C-alpha positions as CSV (number, residue, x, y, z in Angstrom):
1,X,60.0,189.6,-186.6
2,X,62.7,192.1,-185.6
3,X,62.2,194.9,-183.1
4,X,61.6,197.6,-185.7
5,X,59.0,195.6,-187.6
6,X,57.3,194.7,-184.3
7,X,57.1,198.3,-183.2
8,X,55.8,199.5,-186.6
9,X,53.2,196.7,-186.4
10,X,52.2,197.9,-182.9
11,X,51.7,201.4,-184.1
12,X,49.6,200.4,-187.0
13,X,47.5,198.1,-184.8
14,X,46.8,201.0,-182.4
15,X,45.9,203.4,-185.2
16,X,43.4,200.8,-186.3
17,X,42.0,200.7,-182.7
18,X,41.7,204.5,-182.8
19,X,39.6,204.3,-186.0
20,X,37.5,201.3,-185.0
21,X,37.2,201.8,-181.2
22,X,38.5,198.3,-180.6
23,X,41.3,197.1,-178.3
24,X,43.3,194.1,-177.5
25,X,41.2,191.2,-176.1
26,X,42.1,187.8,-174.8
27,X,39.8,184.9,-176.0
28,X,38.2,184.4,-172.5
29,X,38.2,185.8,-169.0
30,X,40.2,184.1,-166.3
31,X,39.3,183.3,-162.7
32,X,42.1,183.6,-160.2
33,X,41.3,182.1,-156.8
34,X,41.6,184.5,-153.8
35,X,43.4,181.8,-152.0
36,X,46.4,182.6,-154.3
37,X,46.7,185.7,-152.2
38,X,45.8,184.4,-148.8
39,X,47.2,180.8,-148.5
40,X,50.5,180.7,-146.6
41,X,51.4,177.4,-148.3
42,X,51.0,179.1,-151.7
43,X,53.2,182.0,-150.7
44,X,55.9,179.6,-149.5
45,X,55.7,177.7,-152.8
46,X,56.0,181.0,-154.7
47,X,59.1,182.0,-152.7
48,X,60.8,178.6,-153.0
49,X,60.1,178.5,-156.7
50,X,59.8,182.0,-158.2
51,X,62.3,183.7,-155.9
52,X,64.9,180.9,-155.7
53,X,64.9,179.1,-159.1
54,X,64.7,182.1,-161.5
55,X,67.0,185.0,-162.2
56,X,65.8,188.4,-161.1
57,X,67.2,191.9,-161.8
58,X,69.1,193.1,-158.7
59,X,71.0,196.1,-160.1
60,X,72.5,198.1,-162.9
61,X,75.9,197.7,-164.5
62,X,76.8,201.2,-163.5
63,X,76.9,200.1,-159.8
64,X,79.8,197.9,-160.7
65,X,81.6,200.2,-163.1
66,X,85.1,199.6,-161.7
67,X,86.9,196.6,-160.4
68,X,86.4,196.3,-156.6
69,X,82.9,197.8,-156.6
70,X,80.2,195.9,-154.9
71,X,76.6,196.1,-153.7
72,X,74.4,194.0,-151.4
73,X,70.8,192.9,-151.9
74,X,68.8,191.7,-149.0
75,X,65.1,191.6,-150.0
76,X,64.6,188.1,-151.3
77,X,65.4,186.5,-147.9
78,X,68.8,185.4,-149.2
79,X,71.5,188.0,-148.4
80,X,73.4,188.6,-151.7
81,X,76.8,190.2,-152.3
82,X,77.5,191.2,-155.9
83,X,81.1,192.2,-156.9
84,X,83.2,193.0,-159.9
85,X,86.6,191.4,-159.6
86,X,89.9,192.5,-161.0
87,X,89.4,190.6,-164.2
88,X,86.2,192.5,-164.8
89,X,84.0,189.6,-164.1
90,X,80.7,190.1,-162.1
91,X,80.2,187.6,-159.3
92,X,77.4,187.0,-156.8
93,X,77.5,185.1,-153.5
94,X,75.4,184.3,-150.5
95,X,76.6,187.0,-148.2
96,X,77.2,184.7,-145.3
97,X,80.5,183.7,-143.7
98,X,81.5,180.0,-144.0
99,X,82.7,180.0,-140.4
100,X,79.7,180.8,-138.2
101,X,77.2,182.3,-140.6
102,X,77.5,186.0,-139.9
103,X,76.7,188.5,-142.7
104,X,80.0,189.3,-144.2
105,X,79.4,192.7,-145.9
106,X,77.0,195.0,-144.1
107,X,77.3,198.1,-146.3
108,X,74.8,198.7,-149.1
109,X,77.6,199.4,-151.6
110,X,81.2,200.5,-151.9
111,X,84.6,199.5,-153.1
112,X,86.9,197.0,-151.6
113,X,89.8,194.5,-152.3
114,X,88.6,192.0,-149.7
115,X,85.6,191.4,-147.4
116,X,86.2,190.6,-143.7
117,X,83.5,189.0,-141.6
118,X,82.9,191.3,-138.6
119,X,82.5,188.3,-136.2
120,X,85.9,186.6,-136.4
121,X,87.6,188.3,-139.2
122,X,87.6,185.6,-141.9
123,X,88.5,187.3,-145.1
124,X,87.2,186.7,-148.7
125,X,88.3,188.1,-152.0
126,X,86.2,189.7,-154.7
127,X,86.1,186.3,-156.3
128,X,84.6,184.8,-153.1
129,X,87.6,182.7,-152.3
130,X,88.6,182.4,-148.6
131,X,91.8,184.5,-148.4
132,X,92.7,184.2,-144.7
133,X,91.5,183.3,-141.2
134,X,92.9,184.5,-137.9
135,X,94.9,182.0,-135.9
136,X,94.4,179.4,-138.6
137,X,96.2,176.7,-136.6
138,X,93.1,176.3,-134.5
139,X,91.2,174.9,-137.5
140,X,93.5,172.0,-138.3
141,X,93.7,171.1,-142.0
142,X,90.8,173.3,-143.1
143,X,90.8,173.6,-146.9
144,X,90.4,177.2,-147.9
145,X,89.3,176.2,-151.4
146,X,86.1,174.6,-150.1
147,X,85.2,177.4,-147.7
148,X,84.8,180.3,-150.0
149,X,81.5,182.2,-150.2
150,X,78.7,180.2,-151.7
151,X,78.4,181.2,-155.3
152,X,75.2,182.3,-157.0
153,X,74.5,182.3,-160.8
154,X,74.9,185.9,-162.0
155,X,74.6,187.5,-165.4
156,X,75.4,190.9,-166.8
157,X,73.1,191.5,-169.8
158,X,71.6,194.6,-171.4
159,X,73.2,196.8,-168.7
160,X,71.4,195.0,-165.9
161,X,72.6,192.5,-163.3
162,X,70.6,189.3,-162.9
163,X,71.0,186.9,-160.0
164,X,69.3,183.6,-159.3
165,X,69.1,183.7,-155.4
166,X,70.1,180.0,-154.9
167,X,73.0,177.9,-156.2
168,X,72.4,176.0,-159.4
169,X,73.6,172.5,-160.0
170,X,73.2,172.9,-163.8
171,X,74.2,175.7,-166.0
172,X,71.5,178.3,-166.6
173,X,71.1,179.3,-170.3
174,X,70.5,183.0,-169.7
175,X,70.6,183.7,-173.5
176,X,67.7,181.4,-174.1
177,X,65.8,182.7,-171.0
178,X,66.1,186.3,-172.2
179,X,65.8,185.6,-175.9
180,X,62.1,186.5,-176.3
181,X,62.9,190.0,-175.0
182,X,66.5,190.3,-176.3
183,X,65.8,192.7,-179.2
184,X,63.6,195.0,-177.2
185,X,66.1,195.2,-174.3
186,X,69.1,195.4,-176.6
187,X,67.5,198.4,-178.4
188,X,67.3,200.5,-175.2
189,X,71.1,200.9,-174.6
190,X,70.5,200.6,-170.9
191,X,74.2,200.0,-170.3
192,X,75.0,203.6,-171.2
193,X,72.4,205.0,-168.8
194,X,73.0,206.2,-165.3
195,X,71.0,205.8,-162.1
196,X,69.2,209.1,-161.2
197,X,67.2,207.7,-158.3
198,X,67.0,204.3,-156.5
199,X,64.4,203.7,-153.9
200,X,62.5,201.0,-152.0
201,X,58.9,201.2,-150.6
202,X,57.6,198.7,-148.1
203,X,53.8,198.2,-148.6
204,X,51.1,196.4,-146.8
205,X,49.8,194.2,-149.6
206,X,50.5,190.7,-151.0
207,X,53.2,191.0,-153.6
208,X,50.9,189.8,-156.4
209,X,48.6,192.7,-155.8
210,X,51.4,195.1,-156.3
211,X,52.7,193.2,-159.3
212,X,49.3,193.2,-161.0
213,X,49.0,197.0,-160.8
214,X,51.7,197.1,-163.6
215,X,50.2,194.4,-165.8
216,X,47.2,196.2,-167.3
217,X,46.1,199.8,-168.0
218,X,42.3,199.2,-167.8
219,X,42.5,201.0,-164.5
220,X,44.2,204.1,-165.7
221,X,41.1,206.3,-166.2
222,X,39.6,205.4,-162.9
223,X,42.6,205.1,-160.6
224,X,44.7,207.8,-162.3
225,X,42.1,210.3,-163.4
226,X,44.3,213.4,-163.0
227,X,47.6,211.7,-163.9
228,X,48.1,208.8,-166.3
229,X,44.6,209.0,-167.8
230,X,45.2,212.3,-169.6
231,X,48.5,211.1,-171.1
232,X,47.5,207.7,-172.6
233,X,44.7,206.2,-174.6
234,X,42.0,204.7,-172.5
235,X,42.5,200.9,-172.5
236,X,43.7,200.7,-176.1
237,X,47.1,199.1,-175.6
238,X,48.9,196.1,-177.1
239,X,50.1,192.9,-175.3
240,X,52.7,190.7,-176.9
241,X,53.2,187.3,-175.3
242,X,57.0,186.7,-175.0
243,X,56.5,183.7,-172.7
244,X,57.2,183.6,-169.8
245,X,57.7,187.4,-170.2
246,X,55.5,189.9,-172.1
247,X,55.6,193.3,-173.7
248,X,52.8,195.8,-173.0
249,X,52.8,198.8,-175.3
250,X,50.6,201.7,-173.9
251,X,50.0,204.5,-176.5
252,X,50.0,208.2,-175.7
253,X,46.8,210.1,-176.3
254,X,48.1,212.0,-179.3
255,X,49.2,208.9,-181.3
256,X,46.2,209.3,-183.7
257,X,48.2,212.2,-185.3
258,X,50.4,209.6,-186.9
259,X,47.6,208.4,-189.1
260,X,47.9,211.3,-191.5
261,X,51.7,211.5,-191.9
262,X,52.4,207.7,-192.0
263,X,54.2,205.9,-189.2
264,X,57.8,204.7,-189.1
265,X,59.5,202.5,-186.5
266,X,61.2,205.7,-185.2
267,X,57.7,206.9,-184.1
268,X,57.3,204.1,-181.6
269,X,59.2,205.3,-178.5
270,X,58.0,208.9,-178.6
271,X,54.4,207.7,-178.7
272,X,54.4,204.7,-176.2
273,X,55.2,203.7,-172.7
274,X,56.3,200.1,-172.7
275,X,55.9,197.8,-169.8
276,X,58.3,194.9,-170.3
277,X,57.4,192.2,-167.8
278,X,60.4,190.0,-167.0
279,X,59.2,186.9,-165.2
280,X,58.8,186.5,-162.3
281,X,58.9,189.9,-160.6
282,X,60.6,192.6,-162.7
283,X,59.5,195.3,-165.1
284,X,61.6,197.3,-167.5
285,X,59.4,200.3,-168.0
286,X,60.4,202.4,-171.0
287,X,59.4,206.0,-171.2
288,X,60.1,208.5,-174.0
289,X,63.5,209.4,-172.8
290,X,64.3,207.3,-169.7
291,X,63.8,203.9,-168.2
292,X,62.5,202.5,-164.8
293,X,63.4,199.1,-163.5
294,X,60.9,197.8,-161.0
295,X,61.2,194.7,-158.7
296,X,58.4,193.5,-156.5
297,X,59.3,190.9,-153.8
298,X,57.2,189.4,-151.0
299,X,58.4,190.1,-147.4
300,X,55.5,188.4,-145.7
301,X,52.0,187.0,-146.3
302,X,50.5,190.5,-146.5
303,X,53.6,192.6,-147.2
304,X,56.0,193.3,-150.0
305,X,58.8,195.6,-151.1
306,X,58.7,197.6,-154.3
307,X,62.2,198.5,-155.5
308,X,62.8,200.9,-158.3
309,X,65.7,202.3,-160.3
310,X,65.2,205.4,-162.5
311,X,67.7,205.3,-165.3
312,X,68.5,208.4,-167.4
313,X,70.7,208.7,-170.6
314,X,73.4,210.8,-169.0
315,X,74.2,212.3,-165.6
316,X,72.0,215.3,-164.6
317,X,74.7,217.9,-164.3
318,X,73.0,221.2,-165.0
319,X,70.2,222.7,-162.8
320,X,67.9,222.5,-165.8
321,X,68.5,218.8,-166.2
322,X,68.0,218.2,-162.4
323,X,64.7,220.1,-162.5
324,X,63.5,218.1,-165.5
325,X,64.4,214.7,-164.1
326,X,63.1,215.6,-160.6
327,X,59.7,216.5,-162.2
328,X,59.6,213.1,-163.9
329,X,60.4,211.4,-160.7
330,X,57.7,213.3,-158.8
331,X,55.1,212.4,-161.4
332,X,55.9,208.7,-161.3
333,X,55.9,208.7,-157.5
334,X,52.4,210.1,-157.5
335,X,51.1,207.5,-159.9
336,X,52.7,204.7,-158.0
337,X,51.3,206.1,-154.8
338,X,47.8,206.0,-156.3
339,X,48.3,202.3,-157.3
340,X,49.7,201.3,-153.9
341,X,46.9,203.0,-152.0
342,X,44.3,201.0,-154.0
343,X,46.4,197.8,-153.6
344,X,46.4,198.2,-149.8
345,X,42.7,198.6,-149.9
346,X,42.4,195.3,-151.9
347,X,44.6,193.7,-149.2
348,X,42.2,194.8,-146.5
349,X,39.3,193.2,-148.3
350,X,40.9,189.8,-148.9
351,X,39.8,188.4,-145.5
352,X,36.1,189.5,-145.9
353,X,35.1,186.5,-148.0
354,X,33.4,188.9,-150.5
355,X,35.3,187.2,-153.4
356,X,36.1,183.5,-154.0
357,X,37.9,184.4,-157.2
358,X,39.2,187.6,-158.9
359,X,38.1,188.0,-162.5
360,X,40.9,188.8,-165.0
361,X,39.0,190.4,-167.9
362,X,39.7,190.0,-171.6
363,X,41.3,193.5,-171.5
364,X,43.6,192.5,-168.7
365,X,45.9,190.3,-170.9
366,X,49.0,190.9,-168.7
367,X,47.3,189.4,-165.7
368,X,46.4,186.3,-167.7
369,X,49.8,185.9,-169.3
370,X,51.7,186.2,-166.0
371,X,49.3,183.9,-164.2
372,X,49.7,181.2,-166.8
373,X,53.5,181.4,-166.5
374,X,53.5,181.4,-162.7
375,X,51.1,178.4,-162.7
376,X,53.5,176.6,-165.1
377,X,56.5,177.4,-162.9
378,X,54.8,176.2,-159.7
379,X,53.7,173.0,-161.5
380,X,57.2,172.3,-162.7
381,X,56.3,173.0,-166.4
382,X,58.6,176.1,-166.6
383,X,62.2,176.2,-165.6
384,X,65.3,178.3,-166.4
């Protein structure tokens, strides 16, 4: 089924829900052990598998618009340097000098022809090759070719930059990995968007608690009574399994108006917020006229970082445009804040022993789909 047919089918299914009062239901509930959030060994396994062996979104193509532009990414525990070289190719490296291990590039972003380690001045090109070292005679017959920055698998697709934060011995088939979501992502034209805002929030909760706040909308009319609840139907959304990813279509409250006029695929985006979960830790959240890219990464047993890019179709030049996009930014900040406040309260309750398991309800399909994929990855049944 192509993207247009899929979206028309989503609309018609939701209109049926509006008439019948039904909603999407999984066959059964799922129990998720609380130890998945409290066990240090489990977290280490998640980091070594989910955050080392799978590609994650680290940036937008606009950050590397020109040759020589670069940015760094430091939240996975692996310092990453991403560049666009003079041939136009995007590269990613472990941002660590091959001499004595210092961080090579300390700036968040910029433009350069070479990168020089601040410790002893070893210099690397945009392609990661070792270009020069001071007083090279002191290093005998050191081969420059084998002392370049350690390369990481990197991919530029759908206007986004994906990096696997560890070297790969075998070639990663990124096309196959993204194939279940390719039509949806391709339809968004993200490569033509520009970053309006980019921010990071460090929160006191397990990373999975933060992640799960974006994987269901059963909570909207309790957690977001004065924000999201009024904008969307109450718990009448659609989940499409795109294993190991999924698509979550959340209809706006006025979608029932389409029943009289007859829906077309063009009616989809104006009437839905779409949460595209990209395994293991990203969301491409599609609004009516802009897109958010979220990334949630563990920084400790009880802490995580939430990173977000707000992408808009064209630069906000006029005062009217700036006011419009700032208002959208403020709304989403408020909604996220409501989620994170509850998430941190869940974190405080983990150690009480009140729960042995958390119950993922039949409404909460996103929780179940993501948990299944994560379990498969941790058991070696899913790889990229």
